N, CA, C, O and the ligand as a Tripos MOL2 file, in Angstrom:
@<TRIPOS>MOLECULE
protein
  237   235    60     0     0
PROTEIN
NO_CHARGES

@<TRIPOS>ATOM
      1 N           7.1840    5.7550   -2.3840 N.3       1 MET1
      2 CA          6.9860    6.7710   -1.3470 C.3       1 MET1
      3 C           6.0300    6.2410   -0.2830 C.2       1 MET1
      4 O           5.0230    5.6040   -0.5930 O.2       1 MET1
      5 N           6.3540    6.5070    0.9320 N.am      2 ALA2
      6 CA          5.5220    6.0290    2.0380 C.3       2 ALA2
      7 C           4.2010    6.7840    2.0860 C.2       2 ALA2
      8 O           4.1410    7.9660    1.7460 O.2       2 ALA2
      9 N           3.1630    6.1100    2.4990 N.am      3 GLY3
     10 CA          1.8630    6.7290    2.6290 C.3       3 GLY3
     11 C           1.6010    7.2190    4.0430 C.2       3 GLY3
     12 O           0.9860    8.2640    4.2520 O.2       3 GLY3
     13 N           2.0810    6.4400    5.0150 N.am      4 TYR4
     14 CA          1.8060    6.7560    6.4050 C.3       4 TYR4
     15 C           3.0930    6.9400    7.1930 C.2       4 TYR4
     16 O           4.0780    6.2300    6.9900 O.2       4 TYR4
     17 N           3.0590    7.9140    8.0970 N.am      5 LEU5
     18 CA          4.2070    8.1950    8.9520 C.3       5 LEU5
     19 C           3.7400    8.2870   10.3980 C.2       5 LEU5
     20 O           2.8660    9.0890   10.7290 O.2       5 LEU5
     21 N           4.3240    7.4680   11.2470 N.am      6 GLY6
     22 CA          3.9930    7.5050   12.6660 C.3       6 GLY6
     23 C           5.0100    8.3230   13.4410 C.2       6 GLY6
     24 O           6.1960    8.3570   13.1120 O.2       6 GLY6
     25 N           4.5080    8.9860   14.4880 N.am      7 ASN7
     26 CA          5.3880    9.7370   15.3810 C.3       7 ASN7
     27 C           5.4690    8.9600   16.7030 C.2       7 ASN7
     28 O           4.4950    8.9050   17.4520 O.2       7 ASN7
     29 N           6.6070    8.3740   16.9780 N.am      8 LYS8
     30 CA          6.7530    7.5250   18.1620 C.3       8 LYS8
     31 C           6.6590    8.3220   19.4480 C.2       8 LYS8
     32 O           6.3460    7.7560   20.4950 O.2       8 LYS8
     33 N           6.9220    9.6200   19.4000 N.am      9 SER9
     34 CA          6.9050   10.4050   20.6380 C.3       9 SER9
     35 C           5.4850   10.6700   21.1280 C.2       9 SER9
     36 O           5.2690   10.7680   22.3360 O.2       9 SER9
     37 N           4.5020   10.7900   20.2180 N.am     10 ASP10
     38 CA          3.1230   11.0080   20.6590 C.3      10 ASP10
     39 C           2.1560    9.9120   20.2250 C.2      10 ASP10
     40 O           0.9790    9.9480   20.5840 O.2      10 ASP10
     41 N           2.6470    8.9280   19.4490 N.am     11 GLY11
     42 CA          1.8110    7.8020   19.0780 C.3      11 GLY11
     43 C           0.7630    8.1210   18.0260 C.2      11 GLY11
     44 O          -0.2500    7.4270   17.9370 O.2      11 GLY11
     45 N           0.9860    9.1560   17.2300 N.am     12 ILE12
     46 CA          0.0100    9.5530   16.2060 C.3      12 ILE12
     47 C           0.5610    9.1980   14.8400 C.2      12 ILE12
     48 O           1.7480    9.3790   14.5690 O.2      12 ILE12
     49 N          -0.3310    8.6790   13.9640 N.am     13 VAL13
     50 CA          0.0650    8.3590   12.6040 C.3      13 VAL13
     51 C          -0.5630    9.3700   11.6490 C.2      13 VAL13
     52 O          -1.7300    9.7370   11.7840 O.2      13 VAL13
     53 N           0.2460    9.8130   10.6750 N.am     14 HIS14
     54 CA         -0.1980   10.8030    9.6860 C.3      14 HIS14
     55 C          -0.2350   10.1770    8.3070 C.2      14 HIS14
     56 O           0.5090    9.2410    8.0120 O.2      14 HIS14
     57 N          -1.1260   10.7150    7.4540 N.am     15 HIS15
     58 CA         -1.1740   10.3050    6.0540 C.3      15 HIS15
     59 C          -0.4250   11.3760    5.2530 C.2      15 HIS15
     60 O          -0.8910   12.5100    5.1410 O.2      15 HIS15
     61 N           0.7130   11.0180    4.7100 N.am     16 LEU16
     62 CA          1.6010   12.0230    4.1230 C.3      16 LEU16
     63 C           0.9770   12.7660    2.9460 C.2      16 LEU16
     64 O           1.2650   13.9430    2.7340 O.2      16 LEU16
     65 N           0.1310   12.0920    2.1870 N.am     17 ALA17
     66 CA         -0.4800   12.7470    1.0180 C.3      17 ALA17
     67 C          -1.5400   13.7750    1.4230 C.2      17 ALA17
     68 O          -1.9020   14.6450    0.6300 O.2      17 ALA17
     69 N          -2.0400   13.6690    2.6740 N.am     18 GLU18
     70 CA         -3.1300   14.5440    3.1190 C.3      18 GLU18
     71 C          -2.6980   15.4710    4.2490 C.2      18 GLU18
     72 O          -3.5340   16.1530    4.8430 O.2      18 GLU18
     73 N          -1.4230   15.5010    4.5470 N.am     19 MET19
     74 CA         -0.9970   16.2450    5.7440 C.3      19 MET19
     75 C          -1.2580   17.7470    5.6230 C.2      19 MET19
     76 O          -1.2320   18.3220    4.5340 O.2      19 MET19
     77 N          -1.5060   18.3490    6.7640 N.am     20 THR20
     78 CA         -1.7420   19.7920    6.8410 C.3      20 THR20
     79 C          -0.6720   20.3990    7.7330 C.2      20 THR20
     80 O           0.0930   19.6820    8.3770 O.2      20 THR20
     81 N          -0.6240   21.7080    7.7670 N.am     21 LYS21
     82 CA          0.4090   22.3200    8.6120 C.3      21 LYS21
     83 C           0.1430   22.0660   10.0940 C.2      21 LYS21
     84 O           1.0620   22.1360   10.9100 O.2      21 LYS21
     85 N          -1.1100   21.7710   10.4460 N.am     22 GLU22
     86 CA         -1.4130   21.4430   11.8450 C.3      22 GLU22
     87 C          -0.7850   20.1190   12.2790 C.2      22 GLU22
     88 O          -0.6410   19.8650   13.4750 O.2      22 GLU22
     89 N          -0.4120   19.2800   11.3230 N.am     23 CYS23
     90 CA          0.1810   17.9910   11.6560 C.3      23 CYS23
     91 C           1.5560   18.1160   12.3120 C.2      23 CYS23
     92 O           1.9660   17.2490   13.0850 O.2      23 CYS23
     93 N           2.2500   19.1860   12.0010 N.am     24 LEU24
     94 CA          3.5920   19.4240   12.5540 C.3      24 LEU24
     95 C           4.5530   18.2820   12.2260 C.2      24 LEU24
     96 O           5.4280   17.9430   13.0220 O.2      24 LEU24
     97 N           4.3770   17.7000   11.0530 N.am     25 ILE25
     98 CA          5.2310   16.5860   10.6550 C.3      25 ILE25
     99 C           6.7040   16.9920   10.6110 C.2      25 ILE25
    100 O           7.5900   16.1930   10.9130 O.2      25 ILE25
    101 N           6.9450   18.2400   10.2310 N.am     26 TYR26
    102 CA          8.3420   18.6570   10.1110 C.3      26 TYR26
    103 C           9.0230   18.7980   11.4740 C.2      26 TYR26
    104 O          10.2410   18.9550   11.5620 O.2      26 TYR26
    105 N           8.2240   18.7400   12.5180 N.am     27 HIS27
    106 CA          8.8100   18.8250   13.8620 C.3      27 HIS27
    107 C           9.1150   17.4430   14.4360 C.2      27 HIS27
    108 O           9.7140   17.3380   15.5060 O.2      27 HIS27
    109 N           8.7150   16.3960   13.7440 N.am     28 ILE28
    110 CA          8.9960   15.0550   14.2400 C.3      28 ILE28
    111 C          10.4900   14.7650   14.1050 C.2      28 ILE28
    112 O          11.0620   14.9000   13.0230 O.2      28 ILE28
    113 N          11.0910   14.3810   15.1730 N.am     29 LYS29
    114 CA         12.5140   14.0700   15.1270 C.3      29 LYS29
    115 C          12.7470   12.8020   14.3130 C.2      29 LYS29
    116 O          11.9200   11.8900   14.2870 O.2      29 LYS29
    117 N          13.8900   12.7770   13.6560 N.am     30 LYS30
    118 CA         14.2130   11.6450   12.7860 C.3      30 LYS30
    119 C          14.0860   10.3160   13.5310 C.2      30 LYS30
    120 O          13.5790    9.3370   12.9830 O.2      30 LYS30
    121 N          14.5460   10.2870   14.7710 N.am     31 GLU31
    122 CA         14.5130    9.0220   15.5140 C.3      31 GLU31
    123 C          13.1080    8.6540   15.9750 C.2      31 GLU31
    124 O          12.8840    7.5350   16.4380 O.2      31 GLU31
    125 N          12.1560    9.5830   15.8540 N.am     32 ASN32
    126 CA         10.7800    9.2950   16.2350 C.3      32 ASN32
    127 C           9.9020    8.9290   15.0550 C.2      32 ASN32
    128 O           8.7250    8.6150   15.2320 O.2      32 ASN32
    129 N          10.4610    8.9650   13.8460 N.am     33 LYS33
    130 CA          9.6640    8.6280   12.6730 C.3      33 LYS33
    131 C           9.5320    7.1180   12.5230 C.2      33 LYS33
    132 O          10.4960    6.3700   12.6800 O.2      33 LYS33
    133 N           8.3020    6.6920   12.2120 N.am     34 MET34
    134 CA          8.0140    5.2660   12.1010 C.3      34 MET34
    135 C           7.2530    5.0300   10.8050 C.2      34 MET34
    136 O           6.2120    5.6410   10.5610 O.2      34 MET34
    137 N           7.7860    4.1340    9.9750 N.am     35 TYR35
    138 CA          7.0690    3.7410    8.7550 C.3      35 TYR35
    139 C           6.5330    2.3260    8.9380 C.2      35 TYR35
    140 O           7.0000    1.5800    9.7990 O.2      35 TYR35
    141 N           5.5490    1.9680    8.1190 N.am     36 PHE36
    142 CA          4.8310    0.7240    8.3470 C.3      36 PHE36
    143 C           4.9540   -0.2240    7.1590 C.2      36 PHE36
    144 O           4.9800    0.1940    6.0010 O.2      36 PHE36
    145 N           5.0290   -1.4910    7.4760 N.am     37 THR37
    146 CA          5.0530   -2.5320    6.4550 C.3      37 THR37
    147 C           4.0180   -3.5920    6.8200 C.2      37 THR37
    148 O           4.1990   -4.2740    7.8290 O.2      37 THR37
    149 N           2.9730   -3.7620    6.0720 N.am     38 PRO38
    150 CA          2.6220   -2.9720    4.8820 C.3      38 PRO38
    151 C           2.2260   -1.5510    5.2520 C.2      38 PRO38
    152 O           1.8740   -1.2650    6.3970 O.2      38 PRO38
    153 N           2.2900   -0.6780    4.2770 N.am     39 ASP39
    154 CA          2.0840    0.7580    4.5010 C.3      39 ASP39
    155 C           0.5950    1.1000    4.5010 C.2      39 ASP39
    156 O           0.0910    1.7370    3.5760 O.2      39 ASP39
    157 N          -0.1010    0.6630    5.5580 N.am     40 THR40
    158 CA         -1.5470    0.8630    5.6250 C.3      40 THR40
    159 C          -1.9270    1.4120    7.0040 C.2      40 THR40
    160 O          -1.1800    1.2940    7.9750 O.2      40 THR40
    161 N          -3.1120    2.0150    7.0480 N.am     41 LEU41
    162 CA         -3.6180    2.5290    8.3230 C.3      41 LEU41
    163 C          -3.8820    1.3850    9.2950 C.2      41 LEU41
    164 O          -3.6740    1.5180   10.5010 O.2      41 LEU41
    165 N          -4.3400    0.2680    8.7560 N.am     42 THR42
    166 CA         -4.5900   -0.9050    9.5980 C.3      42 THR42
    167 C          -3.3150   -1.3320   10.3080 C.2      42 THR42
    168 O          -3.3260   -1.6270   11.5030 O.2      42 THR42
    169 N          -2.2290   -1.3620    9.5710 N.am     43 GLN43
    170 CA         -0.9670   -1.7590   10.1870 C.3      43 GLN43
    171 C          -0.5340   -0.7510   11.2560 C.2      43 GLN43
    172 O          -0.0320   -1.1350   12.3120 O.2      43 GLN43
    173 N          -0.7280    0.5220   10.9780 N.am     44 ALA44
    174 CA         -0.3830    1.5430   11.9710 C.3      44 ALA44
    175 C          -1.1790    1.3420   13.2630 C.2      44 ALA44
    176 O          -0.6390    1.4430   14.3640 O.2      44 ALA44
    177 N          -2.4760    1.0530   13.1020 N.am     45 LYS45
    178 CA         -3.3120    0.8030   14.2760 C.3      45 LYS45
    179 C          -2.8800   -0.4610   15.0180 C.2      45 LYS45
    180 O          -2.9380   -0.5250   16.2460 O.2      45 LYS45
    181 N          -2.4530   -1.4480   14.2670 N.am     46 ASN46
    182 CA         -1.9510   -2.6700   14.9060 C.3      46 ASN46
    183 C          -0.7400   -2.3720   15.7750 C.2      46 ASN46
    184 O          -0.4930   -3.0540   16.7700 O.2      46 ASN46
    185 N           0.0150   -1.3440   15.3910 N.am     47 LYS47
    186 CA          1.1880   -0.9160   16.1630 C.3      47 LYS47
    187 C           0.8100    0.1020   17.2440 C.2      47 LYS47
    188 O           1.6710    0.7110   17.8790 O.2      47 LYS47
    189 N          -0.5230    0.2700   17.4350 N.am     48 GLU48
    190 CA         -1.0790    1.1270   18.4730 C.3      48 GLU48
    191 C          -0.8440    2.6090   18.2330 C.2      48 GLU48
    192 O          -0.7090    3.3860   19.1780 O.2      48 GLU48
    193 N          -0.7970    2.9950   16.9610 N.am     49 PHE49
    194 CA         -0.7870    4.4150   16.6370 C.3      49 PHE49
    195 C          -2.2230    4.9090   16.4670 C.2      49 PHE49
    196 O          -3.1040    4.1600   16.0440 O.2      49 PHE49
    197 N          -2.4410    6.1710   16.7990 N.am     50 VAL50
    198 CA         -3.7650    6.7890   16.7100 C.3      50 VAL50
    199 C          -3.7840    7.6830   15.4680 C.2      50 VAL50
    200 O          -2.8490    8.4510   15.2430 O.2      50 VAL50
    201 N          -4.8600    7.5840   14.6500 N.am     51 PRO51
    202 CA         -4.9160    8.4150   13.4450 C.3      51 PRO51
    203 C          -4.9540    9.9080   13.7650 C.2      51 PRO51
    204 O          -5.6720   10.3370   14.6680 O.2      51 PRO51
    205 N          -4.1890   10.6880   13.0290 N.am     52 CYS52
    206 CA         -4.1820   12.1370   13.1880 C.3      52 CYS52
    207 C          -5.5360   12.7280   12.8120 C.2      52 CYS52
    208 O          -6.1090   12.3630   11.7850 O.2      52 CYS52
    209 N          -6.0460   13.6310   13.6300 N.am     53 LYS53
    210 CA         -7.3630   14.1770   13.3550 C.3      53 LYS53
    211 C          -7.3400   15.1870   12.2000 C.2      53 LYS53
    212 O          -8.3930   15.5350   11.6660 O.2      53 LYS53
    213 N          -6.1600   15.6550   11.8170 N.am     54 TYR54
    214 CA         -6.0830   16.6450   10.7330 C.3      54 TYR54
    215 C          -5.9730   16.0040    9.3560 C.2      54 TYR54
    216 O          -6.5680   16.5000    8.4000 O.2      54 TYR54
    217 N          -5.2350   14.9280    9.2380 N.am     55 CYS55
    218 CA         -4.9670   14.3980    7.8960 C.3      55 CYS55
    219 C          -5.5830   13.0320    7.6410 C.2      55 CYS55
    220 O          -5.5140   12.5430    6.5130 O.2      55 CYS55
    221 N          -6.1770   12.4030    8.6350 N.am     56 ILE56
    222 CA         -6.8270   11.1170    8.4100 C.3      56 ILE56
    223 C          -8.2740   11.2450    8.8630 C.2      56 ILE56
    224 O          -8.5600   11.4260   10.0470 O.2      56 ILE56
    225 N          -9.1740   11.1470    7.8990 N.am     57 SER57
    226 CA        -10.5980   11.2330    8.2510 C.3      57 SER57
    227 C         -11.1850    9.8370    8.2290 C.2      57 SER57
    228 O         -11.0900    9.1130    7.2380 O.2      57 SER57
    229 N         -11.7810    9.4880    9.3220 N.am     58 GLU58
    230 CA        -12.4280    8.1720    9.4290 C.3      58 GLU58
    231 C         -13.8830    8.3780    9.7500 C.2      58 GLU58
    232 O         -14.2640    9.3490   10.4040 O.2      58 GLU58
    233 N         -14.6860    7.4570    9.2850 N.am     59 THR59
    234 CA        -16.1120    7.5670    9.5950 C.3      59 THR59
    235 C         -16.4650    6.5560   10.6660 C.2      59 THR59
    236 O         -17.6210    6.4750   11.0800 O.2      59 THR59
    237 ZN         -1.5990   14.5820   10.4610 Zn       60 ZN60
@<TRIPOS>BOND
     1     1     2 1
     2     2     3 1
     3     3     4 2
     4     3     5 am
     5     5     6 1
     6     6     7 1
     7     7     8 2
     8     7     9 am
     9     9    10 1
    10    10    11 1
    11    11    12 2
    12    11    13 am
    13    13    14 1
    14    14    15 1
    15    15    16 2
    16    15    17 am
    17    17    18 1
    18    18    19 1
    19    19    20 2
    20    19    21 am
    21    21    22 1
    22    22    23 1
    23    23    24 2
    24    23    25 am
    25    25    26 1
    26    26    27 1
    27    27    28 2
    28    27    29 am
    29    29    30 1
    30    30    31 1
    31    31    32 2
    32    31    33 am
    33    33    34 1
    34    34    35 1
    35    35    36 2
    36    35    37 am
    37    37    38 1
    38    38    39 1
    39    39    40 2
    40    39    41 am
    41    41    42 1
    42    42    43 1
    43    43    44 2
    44    43    45 am
    45    45    46 1
    46    46    47 1
    47    47    48 2
    48    47    49 am
    49    49    50 1
    50    50    51 1
    51    51    52 2
    52    51    53 am
    53    53    54 1
    54    54    55 1
    55    55    56 2
    56    55    57 am
    57    57    58 1
    58    58    59 1
    59    59    60 2
    60    59    61 am
    61    61    62 1
    62    62    63 1
    63    63    64 2
    64    63    65 am
    65    65    66 1
    66    66    67 1
    67    67    68 2
    68    67    69 am
    69    69    70 1
    70    70    71 1
    71    71    72 2
    72    71    73 am
    73    73    74 1
    74    74    75 1
    75    75    76 2
    76    75    77 am
    77    77    78 1
    78    78    79 1
    79    79    80 2
    80    79    81 am
    81    81    82 1
    82    82    83 1
    83    83    84 2
    84    83    85 am
    85    85    86 1
    86    86    87 1
    87    87    88 2
    88    87    89 am
    89    89    90 1
    90    90    91 1
    91    91    92 2
    92    91    93 am
    93    93    94 1
    94    94    95 1
    95    95    96 2
    96    95    97 am
    97    97    98 1
    98    98    99 1
    99    99   100 2
   100    99   101 am
   101   101   102 1
   102   102   103 1
   103   103   104 2
   104   103   105 am
   105   105   106 1
   106   106   107 1
   107   107   108 2
   108   107   109 am
   109   109   110 1
   110   110   111 1
   111   111   112 2
   112   111   113 am
   113   113   114 1
   114   114   115 1
   115   115   116 2
   116   115   117 am
   117   117   118 1
   118   118   119 1
   119   119   120 2
   120   119   121 am
   121   121   122 1
   122   122   123 1
   123   123   124 2
   124   123   125 am
   125   125   126 1
   126   126   127 1
   127   127   128 2
   128   127   129 am
   129   129   130 1
   130   130   131 1
   131   131   132 2
   132   131   133 am
   133   133   134 1
   134   134   135 1
   135   135   136 2
   136   135   137 am
   137   137   138 1
   138   138   139 1
   139   139   140 2
   140   139   141 am
   141   141   142 1
   142   142   143 1
   143   143   144 2
   144   143   145 am
   145   145   146 1
   146   146   147 1
   147   147   148 2
   148   147   149 am
   149   149   150 1
   150   150   151 1
   151   151   152 2
   152   151   153 am
   153   153   154 1
   154   154   155 1
   155   155   156 2
   156   155   157 am
   157   157   158 1
   158   158   159 1
   159   159   160 2
   160   159   161 am
   161   161   162 1
   162   162   163 1
   163   163   164 2
   164   163   165 am
   165   165   166 1
   166   166   167 1
   167   167   168 2
   168   167   169 am
   169   169   170 1
   170   170   171 1
   171   171   172 2
   172   171   173 am
   173   173   174 1
   174   174   175 1
   175   175   176 2
   176   175   177 am
   177   177   178 1
   178   178   179 1
   179   179   180 2
   180   179   181 am
   181   181   182 1
   182   182   183 1
   183   183   184 2
   184   183   185 am
   185   185   186 1
   186   186   187 1
   187   187   188 2
   188   187   189 am
   189   189   190 1
   190   190   191 1
   191   191   192 2
   192   191   193 am
   193   193   194 1
   194   194   195 1
   195   195   196 2
   196   195   197 am
   197   197   198 1
   198   198   199 1
   199   199   200 2
   200   199   201 am
   201   201   202 1
   202   202   203 1
   203   203   204 2
   204   203   205 am
   205   205   206 1
   206   206   207 1
   207   207   208 2
   208   207   209 am
   209   209   210 1
   210   210   211 1
   211   211   212 2
   212   211   213 am
   213   213   214 1
   214   214   215 1
   215   215   216 2
   216   215   217 am
   217   217   218 1
   218   218   219 1
   219   219   220 2
   220   219   221 am
   221   221   222 1
   222   222   223 1
   223   223   224 2
   224   223   225 am
   225   225   226 1
   226   226   227 1
   227   227   228 2
   228   227   229 am
   229   229   230 1
   230   230   231 1
   231   231   232 2
   232   231   233 am
   233   233   234 1
   234   234   235 1
   235   235   236 2
@<TRIPOS>SUBSTRUCTURE
     1 MET1         2 RESIDUE 1 A MET
     2 ALA2         6 RESIDUE 1 A ALA
     3 GLY3        10 RESIDUE 1 A GLY
     4 TYR4        14 RESIDUE 1 A TYR
     5 LEU5        18 RESIDUE 1 A LEU
     6 GLY6        22 RESIDUE 1 A GLY
     7 ASN7        26 RESIDUE 1 A ASN
     8 LYS8        30 RESIDUE 1 A LYS
     9 SER9        34 RESIDUE 1 A SER
    10 ASP10       38 RESIDUE 1 A ASP
    11 GLY11       42 RESIDUE 1 A GLY
    12 ILE12       46 RESIDUE 1 A ILE
    13 VAL13       50 RESIDUE 1 A VAL
    14 HIS14       54 RESIDUE 1 A HIS
    15 HIS15       58 RESIDUE 1 A HIS
    16 LEU16       62 RESIDUE 1 A LEU
    17 ALA17       66 RESIDUE 1 A ALA
    18 GLU18       70 RESIDUE 1 A GLU
    19 MET19       74 RESIDUE 1 A MET
    20 THR20       78 RESIDUE 1 A THR
    21 LYS21       82 RESIDUE 1 A LYS
    22 GLU22       86 RESIDUE 1 A GLU
    23 CYS23       90 RESIDUE 1 A CYS
    24 LEU24       94 RESIDUE 1 A LEU
    25 ILE25       98 RESIDUE 1 A ILE
    26 TYR26      102 RESIDUE 1 A TYR
    27 HIS27      106 RESIDUE 1 A HIS
    28 ILE28      110 RESIDUE 1 A ILE
    29 LYS29      114 RESIDUE 1 A LYS
    30 LYS30      118 RESIDUE 1 A LYS
    31 GLU31      122 RESIDUE 1 A GLU
    32 ASN32      126 RESIDUE 1 A ASN
    33 LYS33      130 RESIDUE 1 A LYS
    34 MET34      134 RESIDUE 1 A MET
    35 TYR35      138 RESIDUE 1 A TYR
    36 PHE36      142 RESIDUE 1 A PHE
    37 THR37      146 RESIDUE 1 A THR
    38 PRO38      150 RESIDUE 1 A PRO
    39 ASP39      154 RESIDUE 1 A ASP
    40 THR40      158 RESIDUE 1 A THR
    41 LEU41      162 RESIDUE 1 A LEU
    42 THR42      166 RESIDUE 1 A THR
    43 GLN43      170 RESIDUE 1 A GLN
    44 ALA44      174 RESIDUE 1 A ALA
    45 LYS45      178 RESIDUE 1 A LYS
    46 ASN46      182 RESIDUE 1 A ASN
    47 LYS47      186 RESIDUE 1 A LYS
    48 GLU48      190 RESIDUE 1 A GLU
    49 PHE49      194 RESIDUE 1 A PHE
    50 VAL50      198 RESIDUE 1 A VAL
    51 PRO51      202 RESIDUE 1 A PRO
    52 CYS52      206 RESIDUE 1 A CYS
    53 LYS53      210 RESIDUE 1 A LYS
    54 TYR54      214 RESIDUE 1 A TYR
    55 CYS55      218 RESIDUE 1 A CYS
    56 ILE56      222 RESIDUE 1 A ILE
    57 SER57      226 RESIDUE 1 A SER
    58 GLU58      230 RESIDUE 1 A GLU
    59 THR59      234 RESIDUE 1 A THR
    60 ZN60       237 GROUP 0 **** ****
């Protein structure tokens, strides 16, 4: 199972295990979904995705 899901339409990456209803993941169109290899936040950032403020907490 994937850990991170990027939304290509707004450039935000979500953590699927921590997602909240504010993430609106279910509104992401299939063609806008982006998975990462390797499946890490670092890789998502390398692809210029921004961490979601609801489901990814960074210090
Ligand atoms: Zn999120």
